[in-house]
Backbone as CSV, one residue per row, in Angstrom:
resi,resn,N_x,N_y,N_z,CA_x,CA_y,CA_z,C_x,C_y,C_z
1,MET,24.367,-10.673,-29.578,23.447,-9.707,-30.118,22.536,-9.182,-29.021
2,ASN,22.540,-7.916,-28.845,21.726,-7.290,-27.813,20.634,-6.464,-28.476
3,ASP,19.408,-6.995,-28.460,18.278,-6.316,-29.096,17.556,-5.392,-28.140
4,GLN,18.007,-5.315,-26.893,17.313,-4.513,-25.904,17.786,-3.067,-25.961
5,GLU,16.852,-2.163,-25.661,17.204,-0.763,-25.549,17.921,-0.558,-24.216
6,PRO,18.691,0.503,-24.076,19.457,0.687,-22.839,18.620,0.705,-21.564
7,ARG,17.415,1.266,-21.593,16.590,1.349,-20.389,15.857,0.042,-20.079
8,GLN,15.937,-0.953,-20.939,15.246,-2.216,-20.693,16.210,-3.306,-20.262
9,THR,17.408,-2.947,-19.912,18.374,-3.935,-19.464,18.081,-4.311,-18.019
10,PRO,18.638,-5.406,-17.531,18.403,-5.805,-16.137,19.047,-4.870,-15.113
11,ASP,19.694,-3.820,-15.551,20.339,-2.890,-14.632,19.372,-1.833,-14.102
12,TRP,18.087,-2.115,-14.089,17.117,-1.129,-13.633,17.285,-0.827,-12.148
13,VAL,17.815,-1.789,-11.397,18.054,-1.541,-9.977,19.118,-0.452,-9.826
14,GLU,20.154,-0.524,-10.631,21.199,0.502,-10.605,20.631,1.856,-11.028
15,ASP,19.736,1.860,-12.019,19.100,3.105,-12.447,18.281,3.719,-11.311
16,VAL,17.573,2.874,-10.567,16.777,3.358,-9.434,17.697,3.929,-8.360
17,LYS,18.796,3.240,-8.068,19.743,3.730,-7.062,20.290,5.098,-7.443
18,VAL,20.675,5.250,-8.707,21.228,6.522,-9.180,20.179,7.621,-9.081
19,GLU,18.956,7.312,-9.478,17.881,8.310,-9.466,17.543,8.731,-8.033
20,VAL,17.396,7.775,-7.137,17.037,8.083,-5.755,18.169,8.824,-5.048
21,SER,19.414,8.403,-5.276,20.523,9.115,-4.640,20.639,10.536,-5.199
22,GLY,20.379,10.719,-6.483,20.370,12.060,-7.057,19.282,12.920,-6.452
23,MET,18.109,12.340,-6.230,17.021,13.078,-5.602,17.365,13.430,-4.163
24,ALA,18.050,12.518,-3.465,18.430,12.781,-2.074,19.481,13.880,-1.989
25,LYS,20.405,13.896,-2.916,21.481,14.896,-2.889,21.000,16.271,-3.342
26,GLU,20.237,16.320,-4.435,19.835,17.602,-5.006,18.519,18.128,-4.454
27,GLY,17.746,17.273,-3.827,16.474,17.707,-3.251,15.476,18.133,-4.306
28,VAL,14.875,19.273,-4.103,13.831,19.772,-4.989,14.397,20.169,-6.356
29,ASN,15.680,20.412,-6.444,16.279,20.826,-7.713,16.446,19.681,-8.702
30,HIS,16.294,18.448,-8.254,16.431,17.293,-9.146,15.182,17.188,-10.014
31,PRO,15.334,16.853,-11.316,14.166,16.808,-12.210,13.144,15.733,-11.858
32,SER,13.513,14.709,-11.124,12.566,13.648,-10.790,11.789,13.916,-9.505
33,THR,12.230,14.862,-8.706,11.592,15.090,-7.410,10.141,15.522,-7.562
34,GLY,9.873,16.456,-8.435,8.505,16.952,-8.620,7.524,15.877,-9.049
35,PRO,7.827,15.133,-10.119,6.897,14.083,-10.530,6.708,12.983,-9.482
36,VAL,7.762,12.636,-8.765,7.641,11.585,-7.750,6.795,12.076,-6.571
37,LEU,6.993,13.315,-6.155,6.168,13.859,-5.080,4.709,14.009,-5.510
38,THR,4.487,14.379,-6.763,3.123,14.466,-7.279,2.463,13.090,-7.292
39,GLY,3.214,12.086,-7.731,2.684,10.719,-7.709,2.380,10.251,-6.305
40,ALA,3.239,10.603,-5.359,3.002,10.235,-3.963,1.740,10.908,-3.439
41,ALA,1.538,12.168,-3.789,0.342,12.881,-3.334,-0.926,12.285,-3.935
42,ILE,-0.889,11.963,-5.211,-2.055,11.346,-5.854,-2.346,9.984,-5.234
43,GLY,-1.298,9.208,-4.981,-1.491,7.907,-4.337,-2.035,8.038,-2.929
44,ALA,-1.582,9.054,-2.192,-2.086,9.266,-0.833,-3.562,9.643,-0.844
45,VAL,-3.954,10.482,-1.785,-5.371,10.856,-1.895,-6.205,9.633,-2.267
46,ALA,-5.693,8.823,-3.187,-6.420,7.595,-3.560,-6.512,6.653,-2.367
47,GLY,-5.456,6.556,-1.582,-5.479,5.708,-0.386,-6.431,6.234,0.674
48,TRP,-6.594,7.541,0.722,-7.503,8.136,1.690,-8.956,7.922,1.275
49,ILE,-9.216,7.981,-0.048,-10.581,7.853,-0.548,-11.040,6.393,-0.584
50,LEU,-10.178,5.513,-1.076,-10.566,4.108,-1.228,-10.511,3.388,0.117
51,PRO,-11.534,2.622,0.446,-11.578,1.980,1.764,-10.598,0.814,1.926
52,VAL,-10.186,0.196,0.839,-9.329,-0.984,0.929,-7.857,-0.603,1.106
53,ILE,-7.475,0.528,0.530,-6.077,0.961,0.544,-5.896,2.019,1.624
54,SER,-4.847,1.888,2.426,-4.592,2.895,3.446,-3.756,4.027,2.864
55,LEU,-3.657,5.118,3.588,-2.922,6.294,3.145,-1.444,5.987,2.870
56,PRO,-0.712,5.315,3.786,0.707,5.042,3.495,0.917,4.123,2.294
57,VAL,0.039,3.145,2.121,0.162,2.241,0.977,-0.069,3.007,-0.324
58,GLY,-1.055,3.863,-0.353,-1.320,4.679,-1.531,-0.171,5.622,-1.831
59,LEU,0.405,6.216,-0.780,1.529,7.121,-0.954,2.722,6.393,-1.559
60,LEU,3.060,5.231,-1.018,4.190,4.460,-1.544,3.921,3.962,-2.962
61,ALA,2.712,3.525,-3.221,2.378,3.045,-4.557,2.456,4.174,-5.582
62,GLY,1.946,5.340,-5.233,1.997,6.478,-6.142,3.423,6.927,-6.409
63,ALA,4.244,7.001,-5.368,5.641,7.393,-5.534,6.407,6.349,-6.342
64,GLY,6.142,5.075,-6.059,6.813,4.004,-6.797,6.454,4.012,-8.267
65,PHE,5.184,4.237,-8.570,4.753,4.273,-9.964,5.371,5.460,-10.697
66,ALA,5.405,6.618,-10.045,5.996,7.804,-10.680,7.493,7.609,-10.908
67,LEU,8.171,7.001,-9.938,9.603,6.733,-10.099,9.833,5.736,-11.222
68,TYR,8.992,4.718,-11.312,9.080,3.742,-12.391,8.919,4.421,-13.752
69,GLN,7.967,5.333,-13.848,7.751,6.048,-15.100,8.974,6.881,-15.479
70,ARG,9.631,7.489,-14.486,10.828,8.287,-14.751,11.994,7.404,-15.189
71,ILE,12.149,6.241,-14.580,13.258,5.324,-14.898,13.044,4.699,-16.263
72,LYS,11.790,4.398,-16.591,11.469,3.715,-17.846,11.836,4.559,-19.058
73,LYS,11.819,5.866,-18.944,12.074,6.750,-20.084,13.496,6.722,-20.506
C-alpha cells in the first residue's frame, strides 16, 4: 500500500536532476528558470544585507529554496 503522493516519494533526487537538466538544456525558456533565478536574486540580496550570511551563500540558499518549491509541486 502506497499512501504517498507521487511528489513525496524518495525519488526527489531524480526529480531535481530532471528539472536542472531541463533548465540547462532549455535555458530561459524552461518554466523553472525564472522562479529559480528570482529566488537566487532574493537570496543574494538577503546575503548582502545580513551580516552573518555572505552573498554566495544567500544566492545558493535562495536558488535552492526556489528549486525545492518547484519540485515539491
